[in-house]
N, C-alpha and C positions, 0 to 999 in steps of 0.2 A: 411485544415479545413473548412469548411460551417456550416455555424449555417442555420438552415431552421424554418418558421415556419410552425406548422403540427398539427392536429387537436388530440385532443389524445384520440381518438378509432384509426387513423391512423394505417393500417400495422406493420408501422417502430416501432408506439410511443406506441401499442401491444406487439410488441416482447420486447424491450426493458422492459417494466412496469411485465416483466414474467420473465426477466433474475433478476431484482432489487428483486420482489417478494421474486425467490430463495433463490439468497443473505440476505435476511429478516428472511425467515425461517432459512437459517443457522445459523446467528450469537444468532438468537433470541429464538431457539426450538419452533417454532409456526409455525403457516397459514402464517406469509406476517404483509403488513400494511392491516389494514380492512377498514380505513376511509372510509367511501362512497365518492365514486368521479364520476364524468360522465362529460363526454364531454363537454359540455352547460357551463360548468365553464371556461372551459380553454378558451370561444371563448370571443377576442378583443369587446367589449374596460374594458371588466371586468374580464379579463384574457391570458395569453399566452403561447401556451408550445411551445419548441423547441428542434428542434431536433440538431444532431452534426452529419455533414456525414464527412466522409475520400475523397480523389480525384477519387476512384472507387465508389463511394455511398455506403457503407455503414456504418449504424449507430452505431455511437460509446458512444453518451452522449445526455441525455436527461434532461430536467427540464421546471420549469412550474408554474406560481403563477398562486391566484384566487382570488377574490375580497371577501374576508369580514369584515363585521359589526358587533357593539356590538350585540353580545347571548348569551342564557344558555350554550357554554358553552366559556366563560374567552375572547371571540376578540371584539377586542375594533374596535370604527368607523374609519373607513379610511384604517382598515390592506389590506395588501395583502400579500397573504398565500403561501410562498413557498413549494411547492410538485412533489416528485418522480426526483429528483437531482439523477441521477448516472451515471456514466463511466464505459462501461466495463472493466473488468481486461486487456485485452492489448492495450487500452488507459491512463492508470493511467500515470499524472503525466507530460503529455502532457498540463498544464493546460486549459483542455475543462472545469471543469469545476467552474473555476474559467471565463472564459469568459460566461459561461451562467451563470451563478450569475451577472456577471457584466448587460448585457442584458435582465437579467429580473428587475431589480433593473429600470433601466432606462424607461424599458416600463411600468412598473406600476408606476412610477413615471411621468411618461405624460399622463399616463390613471387618475391623480389626486388623487391615493393613496399615503398615508402618512407616515404610518409605513412597512415597510417589517416585517414578524415571518416569524418563519419556525419552527419547533420539530423537534427532532433526538432522539438517543438515546445513553444510554453509551457503549453501544457496538460498536459504528459507530467513532471510537475515530477520524479520517482521516476528517470526516464529521463538527465533533466539531472545529477539527485545522483548516478546511478551513474558516468556518464563524466567529471564534474568530479573524484571520487572518486580515477577510474584514469587521470588525467593528462593531461584532453586540455583544450584551452583552448578558449576563440572563436578562429575564424575567421570570413575571408571567403565573405558566401552562396556557391552552388554549389546544379544541381542543378534539378530541375523547378520545387521549391517558392520559389528562390531569392529569390523578390519579394510574395514573403507577409510580410506583417508578424510573423504567430504563428511564422514559423520563426527555428531556431535553428541554428549549425551551426560546429560543433565537428572538431576535428583536434590529432591526437600521430606525432610523430615516429615510425618502426619503426629508425631506424640510428641 
């Protein structure tokens, strides 16, 4: 497996984003994650977007972080928010999410961010298990879904 930085609007990123949106819609019975995102949010040094490819060049997993600072949605200065962590069903169990998560944390730390934050939902127990096992702890809710009962927010210091 090879993990490469790509633009958030790269065709492979768009394809995987479409797949994760379908999964969100199936799990939650809605239109998917409608958090406003733009490719510019993931451009270094204010973010990073990664895709894991197999040896044949098939995109199997993705994840990104974007810089966030204190605002009306509950973020704090120095936050790096994880977005679009996803592993295709055929690649689950290979450790790709953990590898991408570690790379994102390292990059955000190098960019001067002080805390990694993420929002997930109660219908994604495997995501919650990944984050808890990676030393993330529950935190005050933030972001687009902060008022949604199914939302769960986690944080991990980067320093």
